[in-house]
C-alpha positions in Angstrom: 0.0 0.0 0.0 2.8 2.5 0.7 4.3 1.7 -2.7 1.0 2.9 -4.3 1.1 5.9 -2.2 4.6 6.8 -3.2 3.6 6.4 -6.9 0.5 8.6 -6.4 2.7 11.3 -4.7 5.3 11.1 -7.6 2.6 11.3 -10.2 1.3 14.5 -8.5 4.8 16.0 -8.5 4.8 16.3 -4.7 8.1 16.4 -3.1 9.6 14.8 0.1 10.1 18.1 1.6 6.3 19.2 1.2 4.4 19.7 4.4 1.4 17.2 4.5 -1.6 17.0 6.6 -3.5 13.7 7.1 -7.1 13.8 8.2 -9.9 11.3 8.5 -13.4 11.9 7.0 -16.5 9.9 7.2 -16.7 10.2 11.0 -19.6 11.0 13.4 -19.1 12.8 16.6 -21.8 12.9 19.3 -22.8 16.5 19.7 -25.6 16.1 22.1 -25.3 15.5 25.9 -27.2 12.5 27.0 -28.6 11.4 30.2 -26.2 9.4 32.4 -28.8 6.7 32.7 -29.3 6.5 29.0 -28.6 3.1 27.2 -24.9 3.3 25.9 -25.8 1.2 23.0 -28.3 3.8 21.5 -27.1 7.0 23.2 -23.4 7.4 23.0 -21.7 9.9 25.4 -20.9 13.3 24.4 -17.9 13.7 22.2 -17.9 10.1 21.2 -16.2 9.6 17.8 -17.5 6.9 15.5 -15.7 5.9 12.3 -18.3 5.0 9.5 -18.0 2.0 7.3 -17.1 4.2 4.4 -14.6 6.5 6.2 -11.7 7.8 4.1 -8.2 9.4 4.5 -7.7 13.0 3.2 -4.0 14.0 2.5 -3.5 17.8 2.1 -0.4 19.2 0.6 -0.1 22.4 2.7 3.1 23.5 0.8 1.3 23.7 -2.5 -1.9 25.3 -1.4 -1.5 29.0 -1.9 -3.7 31.3 -0.1 -5.4 33.6 -2.5 -7.8 36.1 -1.0 -11.0 36.8 -3.0 -11.3 39.9 -4.8 -14.4 42.1 -5.1 -16.1 42.3 -8.5 -15.6 45.8 -9.8 -18.5 45.4 -12.2 -20.9 44.5 -9.6 -23.2 47.5 -9.0 -25.7 48.0 -6.1 -29.2 48.0 -7.8 -30.9 50.1 -5.1 -29.3 52.8 -2.9 -29.2 52.1 0.8 -32.0 54.0 2.7 -31.0 53.2 6.2 -33.1 51.6 8.9 -36.9 52.3 8.6 -38.3 53.4 12.0 
């Protein structure tokens, strides 16, 4: 498997010195506080991470991800003038 990974990185032109970030997707995190008396089979504790059957790995190359801020559209014109708050 690591050989396939190395081939993929080479095909992408990534370098051994690039900064990579590895994350797991396809997870569910319990975000609701449950009663301490709740059945743990059906109501998992707050903050429990469950990996789904279709979980996946995301590899981001932070060295080759330039941050380009969005630019305002100079052709975008306001259709109606601002009238202020109606009181």
